[in-house]
A tleap script that builds the chain and sets N, CA, C and O, in Angstrom:
source leaprc.protein.ff14SB
mol = sequence {
  NMET ILE ARG CYS GLY PHE CYS GLY HIE GLU
  PHE ALA GLU GLU GLU GLY ILE ARG GLY CYS
  GLY LYS CYS GLY LYS PRO GLY GLY CYS SER
  MET VAL ARG CYS PRO ARG CYS PHE TYR GLU
  ASN PRO LEU GLU LEU LYS VAL LEU LYS LYS
  LEU LYS ASN LEU MET LYS ARG LYS LYS GLU
  ASN SER CLEU
}
set mol.1.N position { 0.663 -1.731 -2.714 }
set mol.1.CA position { 0.069 -2.999 -2.430 }
set mol.1.C position { -1.173 -2.630 -1.933 }
set mol.1.O position { -1.372 -1.535 -1.408 }
set mol.2.N position { -2.151 -3.623 -2.092 }
set mol.2.CA position { -3.509 -3.588 -1.483 }
set mol.2.C position { -3.818 -4.759 -0.672 }
set mol.2.O position { -3.730 -5.876 -1.182 }
set mol.3.N position { -4.204 -4.596 0.657 }
set mol.3.CA position { -4.420 -5.836 1.489 }
set mol.3.C position { -6.087 -5.849 1.398 }
set mol.3.O position { -6.775 -4.875 1.701 }
set mol.4.N position { -6.562 -7.002 0.972 }
set mol.4.CA position { -7.999 -7.204 0.976 }
set mol.4.C position { -8.582 -7.104 2.500 }
set mol.4.O position { -8.081 -7.565 3.526 }
set mol.5.N position { -9.578 -6.497 2.366 }
set mol.5.CA position { -10.223 -6.327 3.639 }
set mol.5.C position { -11.041 -7.578 4.153 }
set mol.5.O position { -11.463 -7.667 5.306 }
set mol.6.N position { -11.223 -8.567 3.140 }
set mol.6.CA position { -11.920 -9.668 3.591 }
set mol.6.C position { -11.042 -10.932 3.845 }
set mol.6.O position { -11.371 -11.673 4.771 }
set mol.7.N position { -10.040 -11.206 3.152 }
set mol.7.CA position { -9.332 -12.520 3.160 }
set mol.7.C position { -7.835 -12.100 3.520 }
set mol.7.O position { -7.047 -13.023 3.726 }
set mol.8.N position { -7.415 -10.892 3.607 }
set mol.8.CA position { -6.096 -10.556 4.092 }
set mol.8.C position { -4.838 -10.499 3.046 }
set mol.8.O position { -3.722 -10.042 3.292 }
set mol.9.N position { -5.324 -11.116 1.731 }
set mol.9.CA position { -4.345 -11.369 0.797 }
set mol.9.C position { -3.853 -9.847 0.292 }
set mol.9.O position { -4.666 -8.943 0.098 }
set mol.10.N position { -2.586 -9.710 0.130 }
set mol.10.CA position { -1.841 -8.412 -0.410 }
set mol.10.C position { -1.498 -9.000 -2.082 }
set mol.10.O position { -0.964 -10.012 -2.537 }
set mol.11.N position { -2.128 -7.753 -2.676 }
set mol.11.CA position { -1.759 -7.812 -4.043 }
set mol.11.C position { -1.592 -6.526 -4.590 }
set mol.11.O position { -2.183 -5.568 -4.091 }
set mol.12.N position { -0.778 -6.391 -5.655 }
set mol.12.CA position { -0.476 -5.065 -6.424 }
set mol.12.C position { -1.795 -4.811 -7.158 }
set mol.12.O position { -2.537 -5.701 -7.575 }
set mol.13.N position { -2.012 -3.422 -7.272 }
set mol.13.CA position { -3.254 -2.567 -7.914 }
set mol.13.C position { -3.431 -3.315 -9.184 }
set mol.13.O position { -4.554 -3.686 -9.528 }
set mol.14.N position { -2.354 -3.558 -9.906 }
set mol.14.CA position { -2.520 -3.902 -11.225 }
set mol.14.C position { -3.019 -5.608 -11.260 }
set mol.14.O position { -3.652 -6.102 -12.193 }
set mol.15.N position { -2.676 -6.177 -10.311 }
set mol.15.CA position { -3.422 -7.745 -10.260 }
set mol.15.C position { -4.733 -7.789 -9.982 }
set mol.15.O position { -5.375 -8.800 -10.264 }
set mol.16.N position { -5.373 -6.606 -9.338 }
set mol.16.CA position { -6.485 -6.717 -9.087 }
set mol.16.C position { -7.669 -6.390 -10.483 }
set mol.16.O position { -7.480 -5.897 -11.594 }
set mol.17.N position { -8.781 -6.867 -9.878 }
set mol.17.CA position { -9.888 -6.767 -11.192 }
set mol.17.C position { -10.629 -5.280 -10.947 }
set mol.17.O position { -11.331 -5.005 -9.974 }
set mol.18.N position { -10.336 -4.479 -11.951 }
set mol.18.CA position { -10.985 -3.259 -11.794 }
set mol.18.C position { -12.622 -3.174 -11.836 }
set mol.18.O position { -13.351 -4.149 -12.019 }
set mol.19.N position { -12.978 -2.085 -11.672 }
set mol.19.CA position { -14.470 -1.774 -11.611 }
set mol.19.C position { -15.175 -2.516 -12.879 }
set mol.19.O position { -14.786 -2.445 -14.045 }
set mol.20.N position { -16.250 -3.212 -12.413 }
set mol.20.CA position { -16.972 -4.022 -13.332 }
set mol.20.C position { -18.049 -3.302 -14.124 }
set mol.20.O position { -18.622 -3.891 -15.040 }
set mol.21.N position { -18.356 -2.001 -13.793 }
set mol.21.CA position { -19.263 -1.237 -14.567 }
set mol.21.C position { -20.670 -1.693 -14.189 }
set mol.21.O position { -21.577 -1.123 -14.795 }
set mol.22.N position { -21.001 -2.595 -13.318 }
set mol.22.CA position { -22.301 -2.883 -13.188 }
set mol.22.C position { -23.073 -2.040 -11.999 }
set mol.22.O position { -24.273 -2.256 -11.827 }
set mol.23.N position { -22.390 -1.094 -11.194 }
set mol.23.CA position { -22.870 -0.347 -10.164 }
set mol.23.C position { -23.608 0.851 -10.705 }
set mol.23.O position { -24.617 1.354 -10.211 }
set mol.24.N position { -22.993 1.221 -11.743 }
set mol.24.CA position { -23.659 2.456 -12.174 }
set mol.24.C position { -23.317 3.775 -11.457 }
set mol.24.O position { -23.959 4.819 -11.577 }
set mol.25.N position { -22.378 3.617 -10.804 }
set mol.25.CA position { -21.753 4.984 -10.119 }
set mol.25.C position { -21.466 6.057 -11.161 }
set mol.25.O position { -20.828 5.826 -12.188 }
set mol.26.N position { -21.960 7.213 -10.847 }
set mol.26.CA position { -21.393 8.254 -11.912 }
set mol.26.C position { -19.964 8.583 -11.681 }
set mol.26.O position { -19.490 8.781 -10.562 }
set mol.27.N position { -19.236 8.637 -12.905 }
set mol.27.CA position { -17.925 9.135 -12.587 }
set mol.27.C position { -17.165 7.520 -12.640 }
set mol.27.O position { -15.935 7.560 -12.660 }
set mol.28.N position { -17.619 6.532 -12.657 }
set mol.28.CA position { -17.077 5.353 -12.584 }
set mol.28.C position { -16.513 4.877 -11.164 }
set mol.28.O position { -16.244 5.590 -10.197 }
set mol.29.N position { -16.414 3.610 -11.278 }
set mol.29.CA position { -16.149 2.814 -9.814 }
set mol.29.C position { -14.617 2.940 -9.515 }
set mol.29.O position { -13.768 2.633 -10.352 }
set mol.30.N position { -14.326 3.402 -8.292 }
set mol.30.CA position { -12.838 3.350 -7.822 }
set mol.30.C position { -12.604 2.050 -6.864 }
set mol.30.O position { -11.800 2.123 -5.935 }
set mol.31.N position { -13.346 0.851 -7.128 }
set mol.31.CA position { -12.975 -0.229 -6.162 }
set mol.31.C position { -12.208 -1.100 -7.200 }
set mol.31.O position { -12.302 -1.002 -8.424 }
set mol.32.N position { -11.408 -1.997 -6.473 }
set mol.32.CA position { -10.755 -3.064 -7.075 }
set mol.32.C position { -11.079 -4.228 -6.322 }
set mol.32.O position { -11.185 -4.201 -5.096 }
set mol.33.N position { -11.256 -5.364 -7.094 }
set mol.33.CA position { -11.660 -6.522 -6.607 }
set mol.33.C position { -10.421 -7.630 -6.258 }
set mol.33.O position { -9.628 -7.931 -7.150 }
set mol.34.N position { -10.330 -8.100 -5.169 }
set mol.34.CA position { -9.213 -9.229 -4.738 }
set mol.34.C position { -9.482 -10.362 -5.843 }
set mol.34.O position { -10.556 -10.863 -6.176 }
set mol.35.N position { -8.043 -10.644 -6.365 }
set mol.35.CA position { -7.951 -11.752 -7.218 }
set mol.35.C position { -8.231 -13.161 -6.608 }
set mol.35.O position { -8.410 -14.195 -7.251 }
set mol.36.N position { -8.235 -13.038 -5.461 }
set mol.36.CA position { -8.408 -14.346 -4.512 }
set mol.36.C position { -9.975 -14.683 -4.342 }
set mol.36.O position { -10.505 -15.720 -4.740 }
set mol.37.N position { -10.642 -13.589 -3.661 }
set mol.37.CA position { -11.895 -13.908 -3.054 }
set mol.37.C position { -12.848 -13.106 -3.888 }
set mol.37.O position { -14.001 -13.529 -3.811 }
set mol.38.N position { -12.681 -12.065 -4.662 }
set mol.38.CA position { -13.475 -10.949 -5.432 }
set mol.38.C position { -14.111 -10.012 -4.582 }
set mol.38.O position { -15.072 -9.341 -4.959 }
set mol.39.N position { -13.499 -9.921 -3.184 }
set mol.39.CA position { -13.984 -8.950 -2.442 }
set mol.39.C position { -13.626 -7.396 -3.022 }
set mol.39.O position { -12.551 -7.210 -3.592 }
set mol.40.N position { -14.549 -6.351 -2.849 }
set mol.40.CA position { -14.316 -5.233 -3.583 }
set mol.40.C position { -13.566 -4.282 -2.474 }
set mol.40.O position { -14.163 -3.918 -1.461 }
set mol.41.N position { -12.522 -3.994 -2.684 }
set mol.41.CA position { -11.509 -2.926 -1.966 }
set mol.41.C position { -11.344 -1.601 -2.722 }
set mol.41.O position { -11.187 -1.435 -3.932 }
set mol.42.N position { -11.428 -0.532 -1.558 }
set mol.42.CA position { -10.976 0.860 -2.194 }
set mol.42.C position { -9.591 1.111 -2.523 }
set mol.42.O position { -8.655 0.712 -1.831 }
set mol.43.N position { -9.476 1.773 -3.579 }
set mol.43.CA position { -8.095 1.914 -3.974 }
set mol.43.C position { -7.457 2.713 -2.899 }
set mol.43.O position { -8.145 3.482 -2.227 }
set mol.44.N position { -6.144 2.573 -2.690 }
set mol.44.CA position { -5.318 3.424 -1.963 }
set mol.44.C position { -5.123 4.927 -2.334 }
set mol.44.O position { -4.755 5.207 -3.475 }
set mol.45.N position { -5.321 5.750 -1.558 }
set mol.45.CA position { -5.187 7.234 -1.987 }
set mol.45.C position { -3.751 7.569 -2.410 }
set mol.45.O position { -2.736 7.139 -1.863 }
set mol.46.N position { -3.809 8.366 -3.419 }
set mol.46.CA position { -2.377 8.650 -3.983 }
set mol.46.C position { -1.619 9.368 -3.024 }
set mol.46.O position { -0.407 9.153 -3.042 }
set mol.47.N position { -2.061 10.179 -2.185 }
set mol.47.CA position { -1.437 10.846 -1.127 }
set mol.47.C position { -0.537 9.921 -0.123 }
set mol.47.O position { 0.579 10.174 0.331 }
set mol.48.N position { -1.434 8.668 0.107 }
set mol.48.CA position { -1.133 7.650 1.041 }
set mol.48.C position { 0.097 6.972 0.242 }
set mol.48.O position { 1.093 6.680 0.904 }
set mol.49.N position { 0.084 6.735 -0.984 }
set mol.49.CA position { 1.228 5.927 -1.748 }
set mol.49.C position { 2.297 6.608 -1.712 }
set mol.49.O position { 3.359 6.004 -1.566 }
set mol.50.N position { 2.284 8.152 -1.846 }
set mol.50.CA position { 3.617 8.978 -1.911 }
set mol.50.C position { 4.077 8.940 -0.338 }
set mol.50.O position { 5.268 8.722 -0.113 }
set mol.51.N position { 3.427 9.088 0.454 }
set mol.51.CA position { 3.907 8.876 1.993 }
set mol.51.C position { 4.392 7.756 2.319 }
set mol.51.O position { 5.263 7.786 3.189 }
set mol.52.N position { 3.996 6.403 1.734 }
set mol.52.CA position { 4.516 5.313 2.102 }
set mol.52.C position { 6.054 5.204 1.305 }
set mol.52.O position { 7.093 4.827 1.846 }
set mol.53.N position { 5.902 5.632 -0.099 }
set mol.53.CA position { 7.202 5.550 -0.781 }
set mol.53.C position { 8.331 6.346 -0.236 }
set mol.53.O position { 9.511 5.997 -0.275 }
set mol.54.N position { 7.771 7.673 0.385 }
set mol.54.CA position { 8.757 8.609 0.901 }
set mol.54.C position { 9.265 7.809 2.526 }
set mol.54.O position { 10.426 7.955 2.906 }
set mol.55.N position { 8.570 7.245 3.104 }
set mol.55.CA position { 9.136 6.722 4.155 }
set mol.55.C position { 9.806 5.407 4.024 }
set mol.55.O position { 10.518 5.002 4.943 }
set mol.56.N position { 9.631 4.726 2.965 }
set mol.56.CA position { 10.397 3.547 2.480 }
set mol.56.C position { 11.761 4.146 2.066 }
set mol.56.O position { 12.767 3.670 2.591 }
set mol.57.N position { 11.866 5.041 1.267 }
set mol.57.CA position { 13.244 5.725 0.913 }
set mol.57.C position { 13.926 6.104 1.971 }
set mol.57.O position { 15.100 5.761 2.107 }
set mol.58.N position { 13.208 6.962 2.985 }
set mol.58.CA position { 13.942 7.362 4.320 }
set mol.58.C position { 14.445 6.157 4.958 }
set mol.58.O position { 15.624 6.170 5.313 }
set mol.59.N position { 13.734 5.103 5.165 }
set mol.59.CA position { 14.312 4.016 6.134 }
set mol.59.C position { 15.333 3.221 5.103 }
set mol.59.O position { 16.180 2.511 5.645 }
set mol.60.N position { 15.320 3.275 3.876 }
set mol.60.CA position { 16.727 2.541 2.953 }
set mol.60.C position { 17.773 3.526 3.208 }
set mol.60.O position { 18.848 3.061 3.588 }
set mol.61.N position { 17.688 4.711 3.086 }
set mol.61.CA position { 18.792 5.859 3.248 }
set mol.61.C position { 19.328 5.692 4.529 }
set mol.61.O position { 20.553 5.808 4.569 }
set mol.62.N position { 18.676 5.416 5.753 }
set mol.62.CA position { 19.279 5.526 7.017 }
set mol.62.C position { 19.989 4.015 7.317 }
set mol.62.O position { 20.657 3.865 8.340 }
set mol.63.N position { 19.836 3.129 6.546 }
set mol.63.CA position { 20.627 1.826 6.905 }
set mol.63.C position { 22.061 2.031 6.295 }
set mol.63.O position { 22.916 1.155 6.421 }
savepdb mol mol.pdb
quit
């Protein structure tokens, strides 16, 4: 889940609007636009995603 840095809306990465291609960054844009306000947010790092999933599983197993 990504939380928009502007409006606070939480959305799945798949719901966001991927890079528009207008900025011309070499290697492509790694930003995702919020579907509510269109603010560009950085993607969550893969390492951070894995850590969140690990913590979530550990919490579920401890219940």
